[in-house]
C-alpha positions in Angstrom: -185.6 54.8 222.0 -185.4 55.4 225.7 -185.8 58.4 227.9 -183.6 59.5 230.8 -184.0 57.5 234.0 -182.8 60.2 236.4 -184.5 63.4 237.3 -183.2 65.3 234.3 -186.3 66.0 232.1 -184.4 66.9 228.9 -185.3 64.5 226.0 -182.6 62.3 224.6 -182.7 59.8 221.8 -180.7 56.6 222.0 -180.5 54.2 219.1 -178.8 50.8 219.1 -177.5 49.2 215.9 -176.2 45.7 215.6 -172.8 45.2 213.9 -173.1 41.8 212.0 -169.3 41.3 211.9 -168.4 41.6 215.6 -171.7 41.5 217.4 -171.0 44.9 219.0 -173.5 47.7 219.5 -173.2 51.3 218.5 -174.9 53.8 220.8 -175.8 57.2 219.5 -177.2 60.0 221.7 -178.2 63.4 220.6 -180.6 65.6 218.7 -181.2 65.6 215.0 -182.3 68.4 212.8 -182.6 69.5 209.2 -183.5 72.6 207.2 -185.2 73.2 203.9 -184.8 76.2 201.7 -187.8 77.1 199.6 -187.1 79.0 196.4 -189.7 80.6 194.1 -188.4 79.3 190.8 -189.9 79.8 187.3 -193.6 79.3 187.7 -195.0 79.5 184.2 -193.9 80.0 180.6 -196.2 81.1 177.8 -195.6 81.4 174.0 -197.7 84.6 173.2 -196.7 85.1 169.6 -195.1 83.2 166.7 -194.0 85.3 163.7 -192.5 84.2 160.4 -189.5 86.3 159.3 -189.9 87.3 155.7 -186.7 86.8 153.7 -185.6 87.4 150.1 -185.5 84.4 147.7 -181.7 84.2 148.0 -182.0 83.9 151.8 -184.8 81.3 151.8 -182.7 78.2 152.5 -184.2 78.1 156.0 -187.5 79.4 157.3 -187.0 81.6 160.4 -189.7 82.0 163.1 -189.6 84.3 166.1 -191.3 83.1 169.3 -192.2 85.7 171.8 -192.2 84.1 175.3 -193.2 85.4 178.7 -192.7 83.8 182.1 -193.7 84.3 185.8 -191.6 83.7 188.9 -187.8 84.0 188.9 -185.9 85.2 185.9 -184.4 82.5 183.6 -180.8 82.2 182.7 -181.1 79.8 179.8 -183.5 78.7 177.1 -183.8 75.4 175.3 -185.9 74.8 172.2 -186.8 71.2 171.1 -188.2 70.8 167.6 -190.1 67.5 167.2 -192.4 65.8 164.9 -196.2 66.8 165.2 -196.8 64.1 167.9 -194.0 65.6 170.1 -192.4 62.1 170.3 -189.4 62.2 167.9 -187.0 65.0 168.4 -185.5 66.6 165.3 -183.2 69.2 166.9 -182.3 70.7 170.3 -180.9 74.2 170.7 -179.9 75.7 174.1 -178.6 79.2 174.7 -177.7 81.3 177.8 -179.9 84.4 178.1 -179.7 87.5 180.2 -183.2 88.7 181.4 -182.8 91.7 183.7 -186.2 93.2 184.4 -189.2 91.5 183.0 -189.5 88.0 181.6 -190.3 88.8 178.0 -188.0 87.5 175.3 -187.9 86.7 171.6 -186.4 83.4 170.5 -185.5 83.0 166.8 -185.3 79.5 165.4 -184.6 78.2 161.8 -186.6 75.4 160.1 -184.9 73.6 157.2 -188.0 72.4 155.4 -191.8 73.0 155.4 -193.9 70.9 157.7 -195.8 70.8 161.0 -193.6 70.7 164.1 -194.1 70.4 167.8 -192.0 73.1 169.7 -191.1 72.8 173.3 -189.5 75.9 174.8 -187.9 75.4 178.3 -186.7 78.3 180.4 -184.4 77.4 183.3 -182.3 78.8 186.1 -180.2 77.2 188.8 -183.2 75.9 190.7 -186.1 75.4 188.3 -187.4 74.8 184.8 -190.7 75.5 183.1 -192.0 74.4 179.7 -194.4 75.7 177.0 -195.4 73.7 173.9 -197.0 74.6 170.6 -197.7 73.1 167.2 -196.4 75.2 164.3 -196.9 74.8 160.6 -194.0 76.1 158.5 -194.7 76.5 154.8 -191.7 77.8 152.8 -191.0 81.0 154.8 -194.5 81.3 156.2 -195.8 80.0 159.6 -199.2 79.7 161.2 
């Protein structure tokens, strides 16, 4: 970079690049700028309650569990639930749904479990600019959960 050689004190930037094909130089003069937009995003997700839904014997093909979830920051527009093995390594199912949260981030997510067992649950809330995750282990035992 070089500065001006005359009496003008305004700063300029000059760069020189070699062109390997023709041996020419490209001169660029000017000012460069950029801007960054900072958005709040979804800051935190918490699973505050897990409740097994009691069903009749004729409905007991799947165990249903309601997850009550809260979040802080911006309001989410979608929710994804990943059900995995107890180590949270092997995914068994993924369900994503759009949601409409208008006022306060407090929502209930109902998910079905085909068989008894212990599962790792990852609930992700997202919007256009951010995502936040909460995880929990749940034991489903023929229509009951702990």
